C-alpha positions in Angstrom: -21.1 -8.5 -26.5 -19.9 -10.6 -24.1 -16.8 -9.3 -21.8 -14.3 -12.2 -21.0 -14.4 -13.6 -17.5 -11.0 -12.6 -16.4 -12.5 -9.0 -16.5 -15.6 -9.5 -15.5 -14.3 -11.4 -12.3 -11.9 -9.0 -10.9 -13.7 -8.2 -7.5 -15.1 -12.2 -6.9 -18.7 -11.2 -8.3 -18.8 -8.6 -4.7 -18.1 -4.9 -4.1 -14.6 -3.5 -5.0 -14.5 -1.8 -1.7 -14.7 1.4 -2.6 -18.5 1.7 -2.0 -18.2 4.3 0.6 -15.4 6.1 -0.7 -17.7 7.0 -4.2 -21.1 7.6 -2.1 -19.1 10.2 0.1 -17.3 11.9 -3.0 -21.2 11.9 -4.5 -22.0 13.8 -1.4 -19.1 16.9 -1.9 -20.1 17.0 -5.6 -23.8 17.6 -4.0 -22.1 20.6 -2.3 -22.2 19.0 1.7 -19.0 19.3 3.4 -17.5 16.2 4.0 -14.1 15.6 6.0 -12.7 12.8 4.3 -10.8 10.5 5.9 -10.8 7.9 3.6 -7.9 7.0 1.0 -4.4 7.8 1.2 -4.0 11.0 -0.7 -1.8 13.4 1.6 -3.1 17.0 2.3 -0.5 18.7 0.5 0.8 18.4 -3.4 3.5 17.5 -4.9 6.6 19.6 -4.0 7.2 22.6 -6.0 10.7 22.2 -6.9 9.8 18.3 -8.2 7.3 19.7 -10.2 9.9 22.4 -11.4 12.5 19.3 -12.3 9.4 17.7 -14.3 8.6 21.1 -16.0 12.3 22.0 -16.9 12.5 18.1 -18.4 9.4 18.2 -20.7 10.3 21.9 -21.7 14.0 20.3 -22.5 12.4 18.0 -25.1 11.9 14.6 -22.9 8.5 13.8 -24.0 8.8 11.0 -26.6 9.2 7.2 -25.6 11.1 6.8 -22.7 13.2 3.7 -22.6 10.7 0.9 -21.2 12.5 -0.8 -18.1 13.1 3.3 -17.2 15.8 5.5 -17.6 19.1 4.7 -16.8 19.5 7.7 -13.8 16.6 6.8 -12.3 16.9 2.9 -12.2 20.6 3.8 -11.0 19.1 6.5 -8.3 16.5 3.4 -7.1 18.9 1.0 -7.0 21.4 3.2 -4.9 18.2 4.1 -2.4 17.5 0.2 -2.0 21.4 -1.0 -1.5 21.6 2.0 0.9 18.3 1.2 3.0 18.9 -2.6 3.2 22.4 -3.1 2.7 21.6 -5.6 -0.1 23.7 -5.2 -3.4 21.2 -3.4 -5.9 21.9 -2.2 -9.4 20.3 -1.3 -12.7 19.1 -4.7 -13.5 17.3 -5.2 -11.0 15.0 -2.4 -11.3 12.0 -1.8 -13.5 10.4 1.4 -13.5 6.7 1.0 -13.5 3.6 3.2 -13.4 3.3 3.1 -9.9 3.4 0.7 -7.3 0.0 -0.7 -8.5 1.2 -1.5 -11.9 4.1 -3.3 -9.8 1.9 -5.6 -8.1 0.3 -6.5 -11.6 3.7 -7.2 -13.1 5.1 -9.5 -10.3 2.3 -11.7 -10.1 2.7 -12.2 -13.5 6.3 -13.2 -13.1 5.7 -15.3 -10.5 2.1 -17.1 -11.4 0.6 -18.8 -14.4 -3.1 -19.7 -15.1 -5.0 -21.3 -12.2 -2.2 -21.1 -9.4 -2.8 -20.3 -5.6 -1.4 -16.9 -4.7 -1.1 -16.1 -0.8 -1.9 -12.8 0.9 -2.3 -11.4 4.3 -5.5 -10.2 5.6 -6.2 -7.4 6.2 -4.8 -6.3 3.0 -5.1 -3.2 0.6 -8.2 -3.4 -1.3 -6.6 -4.0 -5.0 -4.7 -6.7 -3.5 -7.3 -9.9 -4.5 -8.4 -8.4 -8.0 -4.6 -7.9 -9.3 -4.2 -11.5 -8.0 -7.3 -12.8 -10.3 -6.2 -10.2 -13.0 -2.9 -12.9 -13.8 -5.3 -15.8 -13.9 -4.4 -16.8 -10.3 -6.3 -17.6 -7.4 -6.1 -15.3 -4.6 -6.0 -16.8 -1.1 -6.3 -14.7 1.9 -3.8 -15.5 5.1 -5.7 -14.0 8.1 -3.2 -11.6 10.5 -5.4 -11.2 13.9 -6.0 -8.4 16.1 -4.6 -10.4 19.1 -1.2 -10.9 17.4 -0.9 -7.1 16.4 -2.0 -8.4 12.9 1.6 -9.7 12.3 1.3 -12.5 10.0 1.8 -15.9 12.2 4.0 -18.6 10.4 1.8 -21.6 11.2 -0.9 -19.8 9.3 1.2 -19.0 6.0 2.5 -22.9 6.4 -1.2 -24.6 6.3 -2.1 -23.0 3.2 1.4 -23.1 1.5 1.2 -26.4 0.2 0.8 -26.1 -3.4 0.8 -22.2 -3.7 3.5 -20.2 -5.3 3.7 -16.6 -3.9 2.8 -14.5 -1.1 2.2 -10.9 -1.2 3.2 -8.8 2.2 3.0 -4.9 3.1 5.1 -3.7 5.8 4.5 -1.1 7.2 1.0 -2.4 6.4 -2.3 -0.6 5.1 -4.9 -0.9 6.7 -3.5 -1.7 9.9 -0.4 0.5 10.5 1.5 -2.6 11.6 5.5 -2.7 11.0 6.7 -6.4 11.1 9.1 -7.4 13.5 12.2 -9.3 12.2 10.7 -12.2 14.1 8.0 -12.2 12.1 9.5 -11.7 8.9 12.1 -14.8 9.5 8.9 -17.0 9.8 7.8 -15.6 6.7 11.0 -16.2 5.0 11.4 -20.0 6.7 8.0 -20.6 4.9 8.6 -19.4 1.5 12.0 -21.4 2.1 10.8 -24.4 2.7 7.4 -24.1 0.2 9.4 -22.7 -2.2 7.5 -19.4 -2.6 7.9 -16.6 -4.5 7.6 -13.5 -2.0 6.0 -9.8 -3.3 6.8 -7.1 -0.8 5.2 -4.5 -1.2 7.0 -1.1 0.5 5.5 1.8 -0.4 5.2 2.9 2.9 9.1 2.5 3.9 9.4 6.0 4.8 6.8 6.2 7.0 7.5 4.3 10.1 6.5 5.8 13.5 7.6 2.5 16.4 9.9 0.2 15.5 11.9 -0.2 12.6 11.3 -1.3 8.5 13.0 -4.5 7.5 12.8 -5.6 3.9 12.7 -8.9 3.6 14.8 -9.1 0.6 17.6 -8.6 3.1 17.0 -12.0 4.9 19.1 -14.8 4.5 18.1 -17.2 1.3 15.5 -14.2 -0.1 17.2 -12.3 -2.4 16.5 -15.0 -5.4 13.1 -15.2 -4.4 11.9 -11.8 -3.1 10.1 -9.2 -5.5 10.3 -5.8 -3.8 7.6 -3.1 -4.8 8.2 0.6 -4.4 6.8 4.0 -5.3 7.2 7.6 -5.2 3.6 8.6 -4.2 4.1 8.2 -0.5 7.8 9.2 0.2 7.3 12.2 -2.0 3.8 13.0 -2.3 4.0 12.1 -5.9 0.6 10.2 -5.9 -0.5 11.5 -9.4 2.5 11.1 -11.3 2.3 7.4 -11.6 6.1 6.5 -10.8 7.2 3.3 -8.9 9.3 0.0 -9.3 9.8 -3.4 -9.1 13.4 -4.7 -7.5 14.2 -8.4 -8.1 16.7 -10.7 -9.4 18.1 -9.6 -12.8 16.8 -12.7 -15.3 13.5 -11.9 -13.7 13.2 -8.4 -14.3 14.4 -8.9 -17.7 11.4 -10.9 -18.3 9.2 -8.1 -16.9 11.2 -5.7 -19.1 9.2 -7.8 -22.1 5.9 -7.7 -20.0 6.3 -3.9 -20.0 7.1 -3.7 -23.7 4.2 -5.4 -24.1 1.7 -3.6 -21.9 2.8 0.1 -20.4 5.7 0.7 -22.4 6.9 2.1 -19.5 6.6 5.7 -17.5 6.8 9.2 -19.4 10.7 10.7 -19.6 10.0 13.8 -17.8 8.2 12.3 -14.9 10.8 10.1 -14.7 13.3 13.3 -13.7 11.4 14.3 -11.6 11.1 11.2 -9.4 14.8 11.0 -9.7 15.4 14.9 -8.7 13.1 13.9 -6.0 15.2 11.1 -4.9 18.7 13.0 -5.4 17.7 15.3 -2.6 18.0 12.8 -0.1 15.7 12.3 3.1 15.0 16.0 4.2 11.9 16.4 2.0 10.6 12.8 3.3 10.7 13.2 6.6 8.7 16.7 6.0 6.1 14.6 3.8 5.8 12.2 6.8 5.6 14.7 9.9 2.0 15.3 9.3 1.3 11.6 9.8 3.3 11.0 12.6 1.9 14.2 14.3 -1.4 13.0 13.8 -0.9 9.4 15.0 -0.2 10.9 18.3 -3.3 12.9 18.4 -5.5 9.6 17.6 -3.4 7.9 20.3 -4.2 10.7 23.0 -7.9 11.0 21.9 -8.1 7.0 21.9 -6.6 6.8 25.4 -9.6 8.9 26.8 -12.3 6.9 25.9 -13.1 2.6 26.6 -15.6 1.9 23.4 -13.4 1.7 20.6 -10.2 -0.3 20.6 -7.2 -0.5 18.8 -3.8 -1.8 17.7 -1.3 1.1 17.6 -0.4 1.6 14.4 3.5 1.5 14.0 3.7 2.9 10.3 1.6 4.3 7.2 -0.6 6.9 7.4 -4.0 5.2 9.0 -5.3 3.8 12.0 -7.6 1.1 12.4 -10.4 1.0 14.7 -12.3 -1.8 16.0 -16.1 -0.4 16.4 -17.7 -4.0 17.3 -18.8 -2.5 20.7 -21.0 -0.4 19.1 -23.3 -3.3 17.7 -22.3 -2.5 14.1 -20.4 -3.8 11.0 -17.6 -1.3 10.1 -19.5 -0.8 6.9 -22.7 0.0 8.6 -20.8 2.0 11.1 -18.9 4.0 8.2 -22.3 4.7 6.4 -24.2 6.0 9.1 -21.3 8.1 10.4 -21.5 9.7 7.2 -25.0 10.3 7.0 -25.2 11.9 10.1 -21.7 14.0 10.7 -20.4 14.1 7.0 -17.4 12.2 8.3 -15.9 9.5 5.7 -14.1 6.7 7.0 -13.5 3.0 5.1 -14.9 0.0 6.6 -13.0 -2.6 7.8 -14.5 -5.5 5.3 -13.3 -3.4 2.6 -9.9 -4.3 3.8 -10.9 -8.2 4.3 -12.6 -10.6 6.8 -9.9 -10.0 9.5 -10.9 -6.1 9.6 -14.6 -6.8 9.5 -16.0 -4.6 12.9 -13.1 -2.1 12.1 -12.9 1.1 10.7 -9.6 3.0 8.6 -9.0 6.2 9.3 -6.6 7.6 6.7 -4.5 10.8 8.9 -4.5 12.9 5.8 -6.6 16.1 6.6 -5.4 19.2 8.7 -4.5 18.6 12.3 -7.3 20.7 13.8 -9.8 18.8 11.4 -8.7 15.8 12.0 -8.7 15.7 15.7 -12.3 17.0 15.8 -13.5 14.7 12.8 -12.1 11.6 14.8 -13.5 13.3 18.1 -16.8 12.8 16.4 -16.5 9.5 15.3 -15.5 8.4 19.0 -18.2 10.1 20.3 -20.8 8.9 17.8 -19.4 4.9 18.8 -19.9 6.0 22.4 -23.6 7.0 21.9 -23.9 3.9 20.0 -22.8 1.7 22.8 
């Protein structure tokens, strides 16, 4: 039997970008000790008191169908968090709770794009972005952000591709580059969105991981609150990746339509998970800072090691849990470099090509193992690059 064209073409006929990751996992299952610096998975697990809150809620009976938009208490907590961090008045009706940020991205594109519409996104990009856009029947259109601009998107590049488009997807702090978009960059993006009547979908799941500069939500810019959908998540901020709880924040009329979409797709998020998320949010910034602290340290370790050599180049990562390294001096593509590093030294990193053309010739290194192991693995990578160069 034939499956639908939409589901069979999600990856555009090519790889889904995860081949190296799957290979590293096969090696680990075969008993090979691999240092994984691939996906954005914390080396700590969800805090015990958050798990206790989930357990208490489940034992207390919150295991049936939860409200599809999200339980009122969690929607209120998310709205209060956003209002406090951005200064934009935000209420329960502006929030839909989703099964993680990925579901939020899918819902946001359903809200903004019809079949065949052009949907812009910034390249380099998180590997699922093009498939998410194809999944709603729209056409993914990459807008390059170049290393010579510190991977800050340029308004002129967006404007050239904007005519006829319906939406623009951005991500700051950025995965994979670590770029934190400046006020000037966001003002330029907002201007293009207003001039070309674009919806702006802002993926802000790394907003608690800023090492240099300051995170600014474009929803707070003039004329943007009514055309911006913000994606958030508990995954990165509270090490709750497996809990699958995130949100979409946007105009109440749009959220009302997205509630209808959720009724016909996910049918909500388990109530005891939502109760744990609300508990975690109400703890304040202390736990968030504890989750972020290891990545701040490892970013400093990376900066120190990179400063001691002159083969591998990089744009400093101002946020998120990754560094993107330019290995073109080795003469290899990112895919070939990552594959040879894994085979020779059992260190797994993601090829830049997994994140778009603008990241070709790079590798993304996740700051996700204990400090001394991270230092040793990155030193091995740099020595390997030096030998090739």
